[in-house]
C-alpha positions in Angstrom: 98.2 84.8 120.6 95.6 84.8 117.8 96.4 86.8 114.7 93.9 88.7 112.6 95.2 90.1 109.3 93.5 92.2 106.6 94.5 91.8 102.9 93.7 93.7 99.8 92.4 90.4 98.4 89.1 91.6 97.1 86.3 89.0 96.7 88.7 86.0 96.2 91.1 87.8 93.8 94.8 87.6 94.7 96.0 90.5 96.8 99.5 91.8 97.3 99.3 93.7 100.6 98.5 92.5 104.1 98.4 94.2 107.5 98.0 92.8 111.0 95.1 94.1 113.1 95.5 94.6 116.9 93.9 91.5 118.4 94.4 92.9 121.9 92.2 95.9 120.9 89.5 93.5 119.5 89.7 90.9 122.2 86.4 91.9 124.1 84.4 92.3 120.9 85.8 89.4 118.8 83.2 86.7 118.1 83.0 83.6 115.9 79.5 82.6 114.8 78.7 79.2 113.1 75.1 78.3 112.1 74.6 74.9 110.5 73.4 75.3 106.9 73.9 79.0 107.1 76.9 81.1 107.8 80.3 81.0 109.4 81.3 84.5 110.4 83.6 86.6 112.6 82.8 90.0 113.9 84.9 92.5 115.8 85.4 96.2 116.5 88.7 97.7 115.3 89.9 101.0 116.7 91.9 103.5 114.7 95.4 103.9 116.2 98.6 105.3 114.7 100.3 101.9 115.0 97.5 100.0 113.1 96.3 102.8 110.8 97.3 101.0 107.6 95.3 97.9 108.6 92.3 100.1 109.8 92.3 101.9 106.5 92.1 98.6 104.5 88.8 97.7 106.2 86.5 97.9 103.2 83.6 95.9 101.8 84.7 92.6 100.2 88.3 92.7 101.6 89.8 89.5 102.9 90.4 88.9 106.6 92.6 86.0 107.7 91.8 84.4 111.1 92.7 81.0 112.4 93.9 79.8 109.0 90.7 80.7 107.1 89.9 83.6 104.9 86.7 85.6 105.5 85.2 88.4 103.3 83.9 91.6 104.8 80.1 91.8 104.4 79.2 94.6 106.8 81.0 97.7 108.2 79.7 100.2 110.7 81.8 103.2 111.7 81.6 104.9 115.1 83.5 106.4 118.0 84.7 104.8 121.2 84.4 106.4 124.7 87.7 108.3 124.1 86.5 109.8 120.8 88.7 107.4 118.6 87.3 106.1 115.3 86.1 102.6 115.4 84.8 100.1 112.8 82.4 97.3 113.6 83.3 94.5 111.1 81.3 91.4 110.1 83.0 89.0 107.7 81.7 85.7 106.3 83.6 82.6 105.3 82.6 80.6 102.2 81.3 77.3 103.8 82.0 75.1 100.8 85.7 76.1 100.9 85.8 75.7 104.7 84.4 72.2 104.6 86.7 71.1 101.8 89.8 72.3 103.7 88.7 71.1 107.2 89.6 67.5 108.3 86.5 65.4 108.9 87.3 64.9 112.6 87.3 68.7 113.1 84.0 69.0 111.2 82.4 66.5 113.5 83.4 68.7 116.5 82.1 71.8 114.7 78.8 70.2 113.8 78.0 68.9 117.3 
């Protein structure tokens, strides 16, 4: 099972707190977007629940999101309500491409760039 974690690592400064987001909740909305010479981003919708409230409350601009061994930084947030009236947050987070390419083995980069 994939893991998505939010940290209080703000804009590449070391954080000291980390919470796991509910990937099952985000499964249908989770997307990875890679555009050559542009961005590498993830987006998802998180729903406020009692079990994951600490992670939900950490969703703020510039916060770090860890997914699949890479850190992304929240660039866009949009709050809303789901069909049951629960609070939701649409999140878009960008990776820094230079760091991604430096830490990715060349055989994996060839697969990404194809």
